[in-house]
C-alpha positions in Angstrom: 99.7 40.5 85.8 102.8 39.8 83.8 103.5 39.6 80.1 105.1 36.5 78.6 106.3 35.8 75.0 106.5 32.4 73.5 106.2 30.5 70.3 102.7 28.9 70.0 102.2 26.4 67.3 104.9 28.0 65.2 104.2 31.6 65.6 105.3 34.2 68.2 102.6 35.3 70.7 102.3 37.4 73.8 100.0 36.8 76.8 99.1 38.7 79.9 99.1 36.2 82.7 98.6 36.1 86.5 101.5 34.4 88.4 99.4 31.4 89.4 97.8 30.7 86.0 98.4 27.4 84.3 99.4 27.0 80.8 96.2 25.1 80.1 94.1 28.1 81.2 96.1 30.5 79.0 95.9 28.2 76.0 92.2 27.8 76.3 91.1 31.2 77.5 93.6 33.6 75.7 94.1 31.6 72.5 90.9 29.6 72.1 92.8 26.3 71.8 90.5 23.6 73.2 92.5 20.5 72.4 94.2 20.3 75.7 91.5 19.5 78.3 91.3 19.5 82.1 90.1 16.3 83.5 91.8 15.4 86.8 93.4 18.8 87.5 96.3 16.9 89.1 98.5 16.0 86.1 97.6 12.3 86.4 95.4 11.7 83.3 97.2 13.2 80.3 94.2 15.0 78.9 95.9 18.3 79.2 99.2 17.2 77.5 101.0 19.8 75.3 104.6 19.9 74.2 106.9 22.6 75.6 110.3 22.7 73.8 109.5 19.2 72.5 108.7 17.6 75.9 105.3 16.6 77.0 104.0 18.5 80.0 100.7 18.4 82.0 99.5 21.9 81.2 97.0 21.9 84.1 100.0 21.9 86.5 102.6 23.8 84.3 102.6 27.4 85.2 102.2 29.6 82.1 105.1 31.7 83.3 107.4 28.7 82.7 106.4 28.8 79.0 108.1 32.2 78.5 110.7 32.0 75.7 109.7 28.4 74.9 108.0 26.7 71.9 104.6 25.3 72.8 102.9 22.8 70.5 99.2 21.8 70.9 97.2 19.1 69.1 95.8 21.8 66.8 99.2 22.4 65.3 99.7 18.8 64.1 97.3 19.1 61.3 98.7 22.4 60.1 98.4 22.8 56.4 95.3 20.6 56.3 97.1 17.3 56.4 96.9 15.0 59.5 100.1 14.1 61.3 100.9 10.4 60.8 100.1 9.7 64.4 96.7 11.4 64.1 96.0 9.3 61.0 97.0 6.1 62.7 94.6 6.8 65.6 91.8 7.2 63.1 92.8 4.1 61.1 93.1 1.9 64.3 89.9 3.4 65.8 92.0 4.4 68.8 89.3 6.6 70.4 85.7 6.4 71.4 84.6 9.6 73.0 87.8 11.4 71.9 88.3 13.3 75.2 91.7 11.8 75.9 92.9 11.5 72.3 94.9 14.7 72.0 97.0 13.9 75.0 97.6 10.3 73.7 98.5 11.6 70.2 101.1 14.1 71.6 102.6 11.5 73.9 102.8 9.0 71.1 104.4 11.5 68.8 107.1 12.3 71.5 107.6 8.5 72.0 108.2 8.0 68.3 110.5 11.0 68.1 112.6 9.3 70.8 112.2 5.7 69.9 111.2 5.1 66.3 110.5 1.4 66.7 109.0 0.8 70.2 107.8 -2.6 71.3 104.5 -3.1 73.0 106.0 -2.8 76.5 107.7 0.4 75.6 104.5 1.8 74.3 102.6 0.8 77.4 105.2 2.2 79.7 105.5 5.5 77.8 101.7 6.0 77.7 101.1 4.9 81.3 100.5 8.5 82.4 97.5 8.9 80.1 94.1 7.5 80.9 91.3 6.5 78.6 88.0 6.1 80.4 86.5 4.3 77.4 89.1 1.6 77.5 90.6 1.9 74.0 94.1 0.8 75.1 94.5 -2.1 72.5 93.6 0.3 69.7 95.8 3.0 71.0 98.8 0.6 71.1 97.9 -0.5 67.6 97.8 3.1 66.4 101.3 3.8 67.8 102.6 0.7 66.0 100.9 1.8 62.7 102.4 5.3 63.1 105.8 3.9 63.8 105.7 1.8 60.7 104.5 4.7 58.5 107.2 7.0 59.9 109.9 4.3 59.2 108.6 3.9 55.6 108.5 7.6 55.0 112.1 8.1 56.3 113.4 5.2 54.2 111.7 6.6 51.1 109.7 3.6 50.3 
């Protein structure tokens, strides 16, 4: 076992980890954060997406040891302070989920996309989210949610 320190959802934490443990396992078992979920276990579906130093990673494949001295953000952090992140609210408004299993990964990927490209077109959205799978088939609503969130973010930044 080894000890790592990192920033988790804005606060410093320490965790005892085995060298082979995934970040997903540590988040779920040590910190009771269930938003990131294991589905495929191969980094192909996006259900386990978290942000490490602002970049989306498949936490089922990402070794927890790599998170040492990093900032990790999970879906639980986005509604900190009781107010939904604009991307989360857009997903609700567009009905961009059915069962909700994949939604946290999509929200985090969409947030990263909008941080990098504030006004993406449909093809950019599709390409960026292509690593996330929705078994319920809510893709049109997900694309609409990203468009809504992009518009709201632009409005908020322009002060209108």
